[in-house]
C-alpha positions in Angstrom: 145.4 4.2 -21.7 147.0 4.4 -25.2 148.4 0.9 -25.2 147.0 -2.5 -24.1 149.2 -5.5 -23.4 149.2 -8.3 -26.0 148.2 -11.6 -24.4 151.1 -14.0 -23.7 153.7 -11.5 -24.9 155.0 -9.3 -22.1 157.2 -7.1 -24.4 154.4 -6.3 -26.8 151.6 -3.8 -26.6 148.8 -2.8 -29.1 148.3 0.9 -29.9 144.6 1.5 -29.4 144.3 4.2 -32.0 146.1 2.4 -34.9 146.0 -1.3 -33.8 149.7 -1.6 -34.4 151.7 -4.0 -32.3 154.7 -2.3 -30.6 157.7 -4.0 -29.0 158.5 -2.2 -25.8 161.6 -4.2 -25.0 164.3 -1.5 -25.2 167.1 -3.8 -23.8 166.3 -6.4 -26.4 166.5 -3.8 -29.1 169.9 -2.6 -28.0 171.2 -6.2 -27.8 169.9 -6.8 -31.4 171.6 -3.7 -32.6 174.9 -4.7 -30.9 174.7 -8.2 -32.5 174.0 -6.7 -35.9 177.0 -4.3 -35.6 179.2 -7.2 -34.4 178.2 -9.3 -37.4 178.8 -6.4 -39.8 182.3 -5.9 -38.3 183.0 -9.6 -38.6 181.9 -9.6 -42.2 184.1 -6.6 -43.0 187.1 -8.2 -41.4 186.5 -11.4 -43.3 186.2 -9.5 -46.6 189.4 -7.6 -45.8 191.2 -10.9 -45.2 189.9 -12.4 -48.4 191.2 -9.4 -50.3 194.6 -9.6 -48.6 194.8 -13.4 -49.4 193.9 -12.6 -53.1 196.6 -9.9 -53.2 199.2 -12.3 -51.7 198.3 -15.0 -54.2 198.7 -12.6 -57.1 202.1 -11.5 -55.7 203.3 -15.1 -55.3 202.2 -15.9 -58.9 204.1 -12.9 -60.2 207.2 -13.9 -58.2 206.9 -17.4 -59.4 206.6 -16.3 -63.0 209.5 -14.0 -62.7 211.7 -16.7 -61.2 210.7 -19.1 -64.0 211.5 -16.5 -66.7 215.2 -16.4 -65.5 
């Protein structure tokens, strides 16, 4: 037996040769990866919207200035 269960943690085992604690919950890992990817996508979309709003603001200011110069 290479791994022994960690008491009170059904998804954790201890490697007997190194003493390392290993998470064996593959489903939980996949869910965590999916949540991280979703957060990254959301953050990218937010940053894109911020950039577009900044660009629109600059265009409005330019338009306003050109109208006031007439």
